[in-house]
N, C-alpha and C positions, 0 to 999 in steps of 0.2 A: 546501603549502600550508596553513596551520592554519582552524581553523573559524572566527576573526573574517575571514579574507581569504574564507573560502566563505560564507558571512554576509553581505557586502557587495553591497551595490547601488548599482549607478551613480546618480549624480542627474542624468544625461539617460534614465533608464528612464520611459516613460511615467507620467503618477499611477495609471490603472486599473490598473497591474502592480503602483506600489510601494504601493498600497492593499491590495491582493489577499497579496502579498508580509508587509506587517506583521499583517494577520490572522492569516497563517498561524505567524508570530513569537511573535503572544498566545497563541497557540492554547493551550488545557492540558489532553492526554490524561488518561485514567486512568493512576493512578499504577505500574501493573507496563507502564507504556508507557516505555521512553528515546529520547527525540526528537533528533536533534545536523542542525545542516546540512550537507551534503556539497556536492561539487565536481558544477554542473548541465553538461548537456552544451553542447557550442557550435555545433553544428549541426542542432538540430531547429529551432530558432526565433530570432529576433531576441534574444528575452529568455526567459530559465531560473532559476527557482529550483529547488534538491532540497533534501531531508530525505531522513534513514535512520533509521529505527527499531527496536530491539528491542523484546520481550516479553518481563519477564527476572522468572522467578519461584525463590525458593530458590539465584537464584546461578546460573541455567542462562537459558541465550538460548532458549525456544521457540517462538520465530518472529520471521524478523527481513522486512525490505522495503526500498525506495526510492519516495518520491514525487515528481515530479518538474512541475511548473507551467511550462507553455510558454506563451509571449504573442508573438503577431504584429499587434500597429497596424492592418493592411492585410485581416485576416482570412486566411482559409485553406481553400481549396474544402473538402478534406477533413474539416477541424474543423467545419464549418458555423459559426462563429464565430471569435473573436480567442483564444480559451482554450480549451487544452487539457492535462489531467491524463493524465500516464501511471506505471505505476506497476508495481514489480516485486515479489512476496512469497513468502517459499518457510518450509515445516515439514518437520522429520521427521515419519513417520508410521507406526504400527504396523502389521507386516505386514496382519492382520487389514481393515486400513481400506482399505490400498492397495489389497489387493483387488477394492473394492468396485466393480463396474462403473458404479454412479452417482455416484462419487467427484467426477468432474469439472463436471457440470452441480451437482450442492452448493455446490460450495465458487464457481464461478460465481456461484449464486444469492445466495450472501453478503455478494458485493460490491454488486450490483442492490438487494438487498434494503434494504444498512443504507444505501446512498442515497436509499432510497423512503422507507424509516422515519424517514426525517428531514425529509421534504417536498421533497428536493433535485430540480431538473430537471435533466436532463442529456440528450445527444441524441450519438448515430455511437459509441455505444459496441463497441468489438472487443477482442479478445485469444483467450489460450490457457492452457489448463490441462494443464499436464503430470506425468506421474508418471515418476520414475527409483527404480529397487533398482540396489545396488549390492550384489555380492557378493563375499568376499573369498578369496584364495588364494595359497600360497605361505607367506612369512615374516608375511602378515599374515591367514593364514586362522583363526585365534582369536577374529578380529573379527566379530560376530554381524552378517548383514546388517543391509542400510539402506532404508529409501526414503526419499523426498520427494518432495511437492507441490508445485508452481511456477505460481504466478497470473504472465500478466503480461498487462495493461489497458490501457485506455489512452478516454476519454471525455473530450464537451465540456460544460463546466458549464454551467447558464444563468444569463446576465450580469443582473443588475440593476440599479438605480442610478447611474450613470456609467459604465456598461461594466463594473461589477465584480461575480466569481462572490463565492458564500459561499464564500470557500475555505476558511474553519475550521471551517466545516460535514459540508464534504468530509474534510478531514483526520480529522476527527472518526469519521465513517463510517469512513474506510482503515484508522483505529486500531482498528476494530468489528470489518474482516473481518481485522485481526490478530491478534486476542484470539483469534476464532474457532478458526481455523486453529491457535493455542496451546492450544486443549482450555478455556479461562476463560470462562464463564458471560459470554453477554452482560447490558449497561447495562441500564437501565428502558428508555432513548430508544430503545439495541439493535434491542428483539424483548423476547418475553413466555417464558413456560416448554416452549414450543413450539417451540420455536428449536434445532435440534440443531450442537451442537459436535464438533468432533473430541476427543478420551480427552485427557488430558494425557500426556506423553512424555517422553522427551531430547530436551535440547536438539540442535539441529545440530550435526555431528559436524566434526571438526578433519580437513582436506582434505588 
């Protein structure tokens, strides 16, 4: 499936969903972020749209992720709404950062803080923050140990006029999370000089 096919939305999709998707398409994230449509999941909701993004600096991918917009016109009890945003983001870590016991709490606060900094209402947030370390042996023993942080999260965006959430603003907040994971300074809308970011590091390693 090519990008044009992945970006196609059926003419039968509800107007609220089509409006939210158009807002995602029209959003312009900060220049370090490359965003493209990708194949959405088919079984999580009647309607879905997905984007993948990478923070690129100096030719290196410093962080990457996926954001999925789900819509069920009938509503969903677990969501407490008709829309849901689901994400997976990840980045490589320096060893000293990976050992910080407060890192999971800090990373989760980056997501909620990015939403709240833009005045975005949301409900039913849930997710996990996972640290993983890889050590190499045998023929790969020359490779240095590597650590990665991964955030899986979902939340229900508050719906506005016509039952449509401010999808573009949620995308902007999500992109700010990506940049903080990548070690880039936040934008003015994303926080002030007191906001902690991870130090810049090498990009995700080949698997």
